[in-house]
C-alpha positions as CSV (number, residue, x, y, z in Angstrom):
1,M,-66.0,-46.6,11.9
2,T,-63.8,-46.6,14.7
3,E,-61.3,-48.3,12.4
4,D,-61.5,-45.5,9.9
5,R,-61.5,-42.6,12.8
6,H,-58.1,-44.3,13.8
7,T,-56.8,-44.4,10.4
8,G,-58.0,-40.5,9.7
9,M,-55.8,-39.5,12.7
10,E,-52.9,-41.1,12.2
11,T,-53.1,-39.7,8.4
12,A,-53.2,-36.5,10.2
13,D,-50.3,-36.4,12.6
14,N,-48.4,-38.0,9.4
15,S,-49.2,-34.9,7.6
16,V,-48.5,-32.2,10.8
17,A,-44.9,-34.7,10.8
18,A,-44.5,-34.3,6.9
19,S,-45.1,-30.7,7.5
20,A,-42.8,-30.2,10.5
21,A,-39.9,-31.8,8.8
22,A,-40.4,-30.1,5.9
23,S,-40.4,-26.7,7.6
24,R,-37.3,-28.2,9.3
25,S,-35.0,-28.9,6.1
26,Q,-36.6,-25.4,4.9
27,F,-35.0,-23.9,7.9
28,K,-31.9,-25.6,7.4
29,G,-31.8,-25.0,3.5
30,R,-32.0,-20.7,4.6
31,L,-29.4,-21.1,7.1
32,I,-26.8,-22.9,4.5
33,I,-27.7,-20.1,2.4
34,L,-27.2,-17.3,4.9
35,T,-23.8,-18.8,6.4
36,I,-22.5,-19.1,2.7
37,V,-23.6,-15.3,2.1
38,A,-21.9,-14.1,5.4
39,I,-18.8,-15.9,4.6
40,G,-18.3,-14.3,1.4
41,V,-19.7,-11.0,2.5
42,L,-18.3,-10.1,5.8
43,P,-14.8,-10.3,4.8
44,L,-15.2,-7.5,2.2
45,L,-17.0,-5.5,4.6
46,A,-14.4,-6.2,7.1
47,A,-12.0,-5.0,4.4
48,L,-13.7,-1.9,3.3
49,Y,-13.8,-0.8,7.2
50,F,-10.4,-1.1,7.8
51,R,-9.2,0.5,4.7
52,Y,-11.5,3.8,4.7
53,V,-13.1,3.9,7.9
54,S,-10.8,2.8,10.4
55,P,-7.1,1.7,8.8
56,P,-4.9,0.3,11.4
57,E,-2.3,2.2,12.9
58,V,1.1,1.0,11.3
59,K,4.5,1.9,13.7
60,A,7.7,3.0,12.3
61,T,10.2,0.5,13.2
62,V,12.9,1.8,11.1
63,G,11.9,5.3,9.8
64,Q,10.8,8.1,11.5
65,A,7.2,9.0,11.0
66,L,6.6,12.7,10.1
67,D,3.9,15.2,10.2
68,P,2.5,14.9,7.0
69,V,3.3,17.9,4.9
70,R,2.4,18.6,1.2
71,L,5.6,18.1,-0.8
72,P,6.3,20.7,-3.4
73,F,5.8,19.3,-6.6
74,E,5.9,22.6,-8.8
75,L,9.2,23.0,-7.6
76,L,10.5,19.6,-9.1
77,Q,11.2,18.9,-12.7
78,R,12.6,15.9,-14.3
79,A,16.0,15.9,-15.9
80,D,14.8,16.4,-19.1
81,G,12.5,19.6,-17.7
82,A,9.0,17.8,-17.9
83,K,7.0,18.3,-15.1
84,L,7.0,15.8,-12.5
85,E,3.6,13.9,-12.2
86,H,1.9,14.4,-8.8
87,P,1.1,11.1,-6.9
88,E,-2.8,11.5,-6.8
89,V,-2.5,11.7,-10.9
90,S,-0.2,8.1,-10.6
91,G,-1.4,6.5,-7.8
92,K,1.7,6.0,-6.7
93,W,4.0,6.1,-3.6
94,L,7.5,7.8,-4.2
95,V,10.5,6.6,-2.6
96,I,13.0,9.8,-2.8
97,L,16.9,9.9,-2.0
98,G,18.3,13.3,-2.0
99,A,22.0,13.4,-3.1
100,P,24.7,14.7,-5.6
101,G,25.1,13.6,-8.7
102,G,28.3,12.4,-8.2
103,C,26.8,9.8,-6.0
104,D,29.5,8.4,-4.0
105,E,29.6,4.7,-2.7
106,R,27.0,5.1,0.3
107,C,24.9,7.0,-2.2
108,Q,25.1,4.1,-4.4
109,H,24.3,1.2,-1.6
110,A,20.9,3.6,-0.8
111,L,20.1,3.5,-4.6
112,Y,20.8,-0.6,-4.7
113,L,18.4,-0.7,-1.7
114,T,15.3,1.2,-2.7
115,R,15.6,-0.8,-5.6
116,Q,15.6,-4.3,-4.1
117,A,12.8,-2.7,-1.3
118,R,10.8,-2.1,-4.8
119,T,11.3,-5.4,-6.4
120,A,10.7,-7.2,-3.0
121,Q,7.2,-5.7,-2.9
122,G,6.3,-8.5,-5.9
123,R,3.0,-7.4,-7.6
124,N,3.1,-4.5,-5.2
125,M,5.9,-3.3,-6.6
126,A,4.0,-1.2,-9.4
127,R,2.5,1.0,-6.4
128,I,6.0,2.8,-6.1
129,D,8.1,5.1,-8.0
130,R,11.7,5.5,-7.2
131,L,13.1,9.4,-7.5
132,W,16.4,10.9,-7.0
133,L,16.8,14.2,-6.4
134,V,20.2,15.2,-7.8
135,T,20.9,18.2,-5.3
136,D,24.0,19.5,-7.8
137,A,24.8,20.2,-11.3
138,T,26.6,17.4,-11.9
139,A,25.7,15.0,-14.7
140,P,25.1,11.3,-12.9
141,A,27.2,8.5,-14.5
142,A,25.6,6.6,-17.6
143,E,26.6,3.3,-15.8
144,L,24.8,3.9,-12.4
145,L,21.5,5.0,-14.4
146,A,21.5,1.8,-16.8
147,A,21.6,-0.5,-13.5
148,H,18.5,1.6,-12.4
149,P,16.4,1.8,-15.3
150,D,13.2,2.6,-13.4
151,L,14.9,5.4,-11.3
152,V,13.4,8.6,-12.0
153,L,15.8,11.8,-12.1
154,V,14.5,15.2,-10.4
155,R,15.9,18.4,-9.8
156,A,14.4,21.1,-7.2
157,M,13.9,24.5,-8.5
158,D,14.0,26.0,-4.5
159,G,16.0,24.9,-1.9
160,R,12.9,24.7,0.0
161,V,12.3,21.1,-1.3
162,L,15.8,19.7,-0.1
163,Q,14.9,21.6,3.1
164,L,11.6,19.6,3.6
165,L,13.5,16.2,2.3
166,G,15.7,16.3,5.5
167,G,18.2,19.5,4.6
168,S,21.6,19.3,2.7
169,E,23.9,18.2,5.6
170,R,22.7,14.8,5.5
171,R,21.4,12.5,3.0
172,Y,17.9,10.4,3.6
173,I,15.1,8.3,1.9
174,N,11.8,9.9,1.9
175,L,8.6,8.3,1.4
176,V,5.8,10.4,-0.1
177,D,2.3,9.1,-0.1
178,R,-0.6,8.7,-2.7
179,R,-1.6,12.1,-1.8
180,G,1.9,13.8,-2.4
181,L,2.1,13.8,1.7
182,L,5.7,13.4,2.9
183,V,4.8,10.9,5.9
184,F,8.4,9.0,6.5
185,R,11.8,9.5,6.9
186,Y,14.8,6.8,6.8
187,S,18.3,7.1,6.9
188,D,20.3,6.5,4.0
189,D,21.3,3.0,5.3
190,P,18.3,1.3,6.8
191,E,18.1,-2.2,8.0
192,P,17.2,-3.6,4.9
193,K,14.9,-6.6,6.0
194,A,13.3,-4.2,8.2
195,F,12.8,-1.3,5.8
196,I,11.3,-3.7,3.1
197,R,8.9,-5.2,5.5
198,E,7.9,-1.8,6.3
199,L,7.5,-0.4,3.1
200,G,5.6,-3.7,2.3
201,K,2.7,-2.4,5.3
202,L,2.9,1.1,4.3
203,I,2.4,0.8,0.6
204,K,-0.9,-1.4,1.4
205,F,-2.8,2.2,2.5
């Protein structure tokens, strides 16, 4: 009988040990699953937070940050007379250069720079449209336009637009965000690498 009692106790001990081992194994399994879920979900939650709740501040290094002001798109039209699509519809950032249709060497360099800056964004280049606001009645040369097939020609129906873009005395490269707000201004000859890098940071928002 004593031997049976010992056997029963051993069986009970083995059962408790097996149960404890199973519990530990189950706990480890759940912990692994939770870790996998956390690895997948936390970066997404962080990305959503920084994009919509608290986007990181981007400080200009080559451009001048402006107090955001609405660009009056109703006072702009394409060269063919059609209305210019608002960024809220197209979802694009706009890089706008205001310059006469004659477009001297400095103007051509600015157009080239904006083209290179857009191309350098790779797959994100689709986030950007380039606009040339022609500030006089001169028609741009056909060969110049052929070198910039993505360039949109626009004209202003009111002088207030040109004033918002820096005035008629100097030429600037202006950046309009996807809400249609004028937010940054650059000289027409910024340092290329810095301009490209900064543009890439800004258009992510």
